[in-house]
C-alpha positions in Angstrom: -5.0 39.5 22.2 -4.0 39.5 26.0 -0.3 39.0 27.0 2.7 39.1 24.6 2.3 38.3 20.9 4.2 35.0 20.7 4.3 32.3 17.9 2.3 29.9 20.0 -0.4 32.6 20.8 -0.8 33.6 17.2 -1.1 29.9 16.2 -3.6 29.3 18.9 -5.8 32.3 17.8 -5.4 31.3 14.2 -6.9 27.9 14.9 -9.4 28.8 17.5 -10.2 32.5 17.0 -9.0 33.8 13.6 -11.1 36.9 13.9 -8.9 38.1 16.7 -6.0 37.8 14.2 -7.7 39.9 11.8 -8.5 42.4 14.5 -4.8 42.8 15.7 -3.6 43.0 12.1 -6.2 45.9 11.6 -4.8 47.7 14.7 -1.5 47.7 13.1 0.3 45.3 15.4 3.2 44.3 13.0 4.1 41.4 15.5 1.0 39.3 14.5 1.9 39.1 10.6 5.4 38.6 11.4 4.6 35.7 13.5 2.2 34.4 10.8 5.0 34.5 8.4 7.2 32.6 10.7 4.7 29.9 11.3 4.3 29.5 7.5 8.0 29.2 7.0 8.3 26.7 9.7 5.2 24.7 8.7 6.2 24.4 4.9 9.9 23.7 5.8 9.1 20.8 7.9 6.5 19.5 5.3 9.2 19.8 2.6 11.8 18.2 4.8 9.5 15.1 5.4 8.9 14.9 1.5 12.6 15.1 1.0 13.3 12.4 3.6 11.6 9.9 1.2 14.9 10.1 -1.0 17.2 11.4 1.5 20.6 13.0 0.4 20.3 16.4 -1.4 16.6 16.4 -1.1 16.9 16.8 2.7 17.8 20.5 2.2 16.5 21.0 -1.3 12.9 19.9 -0.8 12.1 22.3 2.3 13.8 25.2 0.4 11.9 24.6 -2.6 8.5 23.9 -0.9 9.1 27.2 1.2 10.3 29.3 -1.7 7.4 28.0 -3.8 4.6 29.0 -1.5 6.2 32.4 -0.9 6.5 33.0 -4.8 2.8 31.8 -5.1 1.8 34.3 -2.5 3.8 37.2 -4.2 2.5 36.3 -7.6 -1.2 36.1 -6.5 -1.4 39.0 -4.0 -2.0 41.6 -6.6 -4.8 39.8 -8.2 -6.5 39.2 -4.8 -6.6 42.8 -4.0 -8.1 43.6 -7.4 -10.6 40.6 -7.3 -11.6 41.5 -3.6 -12.2 45.2 -4.9 -14.4 44.0 -7.7 -16.5 42.1 -5.1 -17.0 45.3 -3.2 -14.5 44.9 -0.5 -13.2 48.1 0.7 -9.9 47.2 2.4 -6.3 48.3 2.3 -3.5 46.3 0.6 -2.0 45.6 4.2 -5.3 44.2 5.4 -5.5 42.0 2.2 -1.9 40.8 2.7 -2.7 39.9 6.4 -5.8 37.9 5.2 -3.8 36.1 2.6 -1.0 35.4 5.1 -3.4 34.1 7.6 -4.9 31.8 4.8 -1.5 30.3 3.9 -0.5 30.0 7.6 -3.6 28.0 8.3 -2.9 25.6 5.4 0.6 25.2 6.5 -0.5 24.4 10.1 -2.7 21.6 8.5 0.1 20.2 6.7 2.2 20.2 9.9 -0.5 18.3 11.6 -0.4 15.6 8.8 3.5 15.4 9.4 3.5 12.1 11.3 1.4 10.5 8.6 3.9 11.6 5.9 6.9 10.4 8.0 5.3 7.0 8.4 4.8 6.5 4.5 8.2 8.2 3.8 10.0 5.5 5.8 7.8 2.5 4.9 7.0 2.7 1.1 9.0 2.9 -2.0 6.1 4.3 -4.3 6.9 7.7 -5.4 3.6 7.9 -7.2 1.8 7.2 -3.9 4.0 9.8 -2.0 3.3 12.4 -4.4 -0.5 11.6 -4.3 -0.2 11.7 -0.6 1.2 15.2 -0.5 -1.3 16.4 -3.1 -4.1 15.2 -1.0 -2.7 16.9 2.1 -2.3 20.2 0.2 -5.7 20.1 -1.1 -7.2 19.6 2.5 -5.0 22.5 3.7 -6.1 24.6 0.8 -9.7 23.8 1.7 -9.5 25.0 5.2 -7.4 28.0 4.2 -10.0 28.9 1.7 -12.7 28.8 4.2 -11.0 31.1 6.4 -10.3 33.5 3.5 -14.0 33.6 2.6 -15.2 33.8 6.1 -12.8 36.8 6.7 -13.9 38.5 3.6 -17.5 38.4 4.9 -16.3 39.9 8.3 -14.8 42.7 6.3 -18.2 43.3 4.7 -18.0 41.5 1.3 -21.4 40.8 0.1 -20.4 38.7 -3.0 -17.7 36.3 -3.4 -18.0 35.3 -7.1 -14.6 37.0 -8.1 -12.9 35.8 -4.8 -13.8 32.3 -5.5 -12.4 32.7 -9.1 -9.1 33.9 -7.6 -9.1 30.9 -5.3 -9.1 28.7 -8.3 -6.3 30.6 -9.9 -4.2 30.3 -6.6 -4.7 26.6 -6.4 -3.6 26.2 -10.1 -0.4 28.5 -9.4 0.6 26.4 -6.4 0.2 23.2 -8.3 2.2 24.5 -11.2 4.8 25.8 -9.0 5.3 22.4 -7.5 5.9 21.1 -11.1 8.3 24.0 -11.9 10.4 23.3 -8.9 10.4 19.4 -9.2 12.0 17.1 -8.1 10.3 17.6 -4.4 10.1 14.0 -3.6 12.3 11.7 -5.9 15.6 12.6 -7.4 17.1 14.0 -10.6 20.3 14.8 -12.3 19.7 18.5 -11.9 18.5 20.6 -8.9 15.7 22.2 -11.1 14.0 20.8 -14.2 15.4 21.5 -17.6 12.1 21.3 -19.4 8.9 23.2 -19.0 5.9 21.3 -18.2 2.2 21.9 -17.3 1.4 20.3 -13.9 -1.4 18.1 -15.4 1.1 16.9 -18.3 3.6 16.2 -15.6 1.3 14.1 -13.7 0.0 12.1 -16.6 3.5 11.4 -18.1 5.0 10.0 -14.9 1.9 8.3 -13.4 3.1 4.8 -12.1 6.7 5.5 -13.3 9.5 4.7 -10.9 11.0 8.2 -11.0 8.1 10.8 -11.3 10.4 13.9 -11.0 12.2 13.9 -14.2 
């Protein structure tokens, strides 16, 4: 990367030339993963803020906080298994390299969510359907994960991974963890009497029970 390592330059390389990001991380330039982390925090905070703007009030600060903490928790929970699964697929990489790859993956997904911000804002100010807003947020998250997953697999190939069977299994686990995290930290869109849920629920159970209800976050 020519010139100073700024947030904008890292974002530009992540979108246009992610291989350069990997190279810089391999060279030990700590500014790059630091900027990736900052980009992730900003993207998910804005995404959470727009989700919270649907209900307003407490959700204006609670939702961005929960969304940001949720993705950080998911990354920390799944990072050890990513290292193990990568090794099983024959990837000879240090934990620091795997961490940079995962951070790039999540940062890219966050940028996709940030790109959809205007769409979320339009619907948050023009509809009263909690179910639709939840569905919209889920669709955008899936799209972000799709492009992030592509980056992860491409980066693994660049690093010399020949097989991706275990890595694809890990991706499925990571997706499930993020979806469960969204349920464990509910409400993210609507309102509830408590900041966090009082009952444990599996995310599929939560969706089925609340599909079409006025308040899907209870």
